[in-house]
C-alpha positions as CSV (number, residue, x, y, z in Angstrom):
1,M,-0.3,3.2,29.6
2,N,-1.6,6.7,29.2
3,K,-1.4,8.2,25.8
4,G,0.7,11.3,25.3
5,I,-0.3,14.6,23.5
6,I,0.9,13.6,20.2
7,E,-0.8,10.2,20.2
8,T,-4.0,11.9,21.3
9,K,-3.7,14.4,18.4
10,L,-3.0,11.5,16.0
11,E,-6.2,9.7,17.1
12,A,-8.2,13.0,16.9
13,S,-7.1,13.2,13.2
14,G,-8.5,9.7,12.6
15,L,-5.1,8.2,12.5
16,S,-3.6,5.2,14.7
17,V,-0.3,4.3,15.9
18,R,0.6,0.9,14.4
19,Q,3.5,-1.0,15.8
20,F,4.8,-4.0,14.0
21,V,8.4,-5.3,14.1
22,N,9.4,-8.5,12.3
23,E,12.6,-9.9,14.1
24,A,13.6,-11.6,11.0
25,W,14.2,-8.3,9.1
26,P,17.8,-7.6,8.5
27,F,17.4,-4.0,9.5
28,N,15.8,-1.9,12.4
29,C,12.5,0.0,11.9
30,G,14.4,3.1,12.9
31,V,17.9,4.2,14.3
32,L,18.6,7.0,16.6
33,T,21.9,8.9,16.2
34,G,22.3,11.8,18.3
35,N,18.9,13.6,18.4
36,L,17.9,12.5,14.9
37,L,15.7,9.4,14.3
38,Y,15.9,7.8,10.8
39,I,12.8,5.9,10.2
40,S,13.1,3.0,7.8
41,G,10.7,2.8,4.8
42,H,7.2,1.7,5.7
43,T,4.6,0.3,3.4
44,P,0.8,0.4,3.8
45,T,0.5,-2.8,5.9
46,I,-1.3,-4.0,8.9
47,N,0.6,-6.5,11.0
48,G,2.9,-7.0,8.0
49,V,0.1,-7.7,5.5
50,P,-0.2,-5.3,2.6
51,Q,-3.6,-3.4,2.6
52,Y,-3.1,-1.8,-0.8
53,I,-1.6,-3.3,-3.9
54,G,-0.9,-1.9,-7.3
55,V,0.5,1.0,-9.2
56,T,-0.7,4.5,-8.8
57,G,-2.2,5.8,-12.0
58,D,-2.9,2.4,-13.3
59,T,-4.6,-0.1,-10.8
60,V,-4.6,2.4,-8.0
61,D,-6.3,5.7,-8.1
62,L,-5.2,9.0,-6.5
63,E,-7.6,8.8,-3.6
64,T,-6.6,5.2,-2.7
65,A,-3.0,6.1,-3.0
66,Q,-3.6,9.0,-0.6
67,K,-5.2,6.5,1.9
68,A,-2.3,4.0,1.5
69,A,0.2,6.9,2.3
70,L,-1.7,7.7,5.5
71,L,-1.4,4.0,6.5
72,C,2.2,4.3,5.8
73,L,2.4,7.2,8.1
74,E,0.6,5.2,10.9
75,N,3.3,2.7,10.6
76,C,6.1,5.3,10.7
77,M,4.5,6.7,13.8
78,G,4.5,3.1,15.4
79,A,8.2,2.8,14.5
80,I,9.0,6.1,16.2
81,K,7.2,4.9,19.3
82,T,9.0,1.6,19.1
83,V,12.4,3.3,19.0
84,V,12.0,6.1,21.5
85,G,9.0,4.9,23.5
86,D,6.8,8.1,23.4
87,L,5.7,10.2,20.5
88,D,5.9,13.2,22.7
89,R,9.8,13.0,22.4
90,V,9.4,14.2,18.8
91,S,10.3,17.9,18.6
92,K,10.2,18.2,14.9
93,I,9.4,16.3,11.7
94,V,12.6,17.1,9.7
95,K,11.9,15.3,6.4
96,V,9.4,12.9,4.9
97,N,10.3,11.0,1.7
98,G,7.4,9.4,-0.2
99,F,8.0,6.8,-2.8
100,I,5.0,6.3,-5.1
101,A,4.8,3.3,-7.6
102,S,3.8,5.2,-10.6
103,A,2.4,4.2,-14.1
104,P,4.0,5.9,-17.0
105,G,2.6,9.4,-17.4
106,F,1.5,9.7,-13.7
107,D,2.7,12.9,-12.4
108,K,0.6,13.5,-9.2
109,Q,3.2,12.2,-6.6
110,A,3.0,15.4,-4.7
111,L,-0.8,15.2,-4.5
112,V,-0.3,11.6,-3.0
113,M,1.8,12.9,-0.3
114,N,-0.1,16.0,0.5
115,P,-2.5,14.3,3.1
116,V,0.6,13.0,4.9
117,S,2.1,16.5,5.1
118,E,-1.1,18.1,6.1
119,A,-1.6,15.5,8.9
120,L,1.9,16.1,10.2
121,V,1.5,19.9,10.2
122,D,-1.8,19.6,12.0
123,I,-0.3,17.2,14.7
124,F,3.1,18.5,15.0
125,G,2.5,22.3,14.2
126,A,5.3,23.0,11.8
127,K,6.2,22.2,8.1
128,H,8.9,19.7,7.1
129,A,11.1,19.2,4.1
130,R,9.7,16.5,1.7
131,A,10.4,14.6,-1.4
132,A,7.6,12.8,-3.5
133,L,9.2,10.4,-5.9
134,G,7.7,8.2,-8.6
135,V,9.2,4.8,-8.8
136,T,8.4,1.7,-11.1
137,M,7.7,-0.7,-8.3
138,L,7.8,-1.1,-4.5
139,P,8.3,-4.1,-2.2
140,G,5.2,-6.4,-2.2
141,N,3.8,-4.5,-5.1
142,V,2.4,-1.7,-2.8
143,P,1.7,1.7,-4.1
144,V,3.3,3.8,-1.5
145,E,6.4,3.7,0.9
146,L,7.3,6.4,3.5
147,E,10.5,7.1,5.3
148,M,11.1,9.9,7.8
149,I,13.8,11.8,9.7
150,V,12.6,13.2,13.0
151,E,14.3,15.2,15.7
152,V,13.7,13.9,19.2
153,V,14.4,15.2,22.7
154,D,14.5,13.7,26.2
155,I,11.4,14.3,28.3
């Protein structure tokens, strides 16, 4: 299968499209309603196996949390492709929510998310809305989880 424009841009940015769906999950990796696609929260895993463990500002430093966030983004891109079949159907990234497992006193959640936003602007060409939230713990003790809302069109 030929890669589209967006997938080519992702790869040029050093990112991959990672597709992994566990049929045992009691939810979908994304749900399309109208032209909005809601992407479930994705953690920094490869084939379902966590690649980063710990709490940012404690056992995970800022740079490692940023790498974890970019892996979450790769998984979100894979979820988009799983649901709509082609990343070129994305017309706009509407919103990104980043959840960062944060040690007490850690206040750099926005910095964890900045590489994700920068990559999305480079690839899709426009800014999006965003939240970067500190939480006590995430599933599997991972440091970051991302969810997205994207607008899609027929091509």
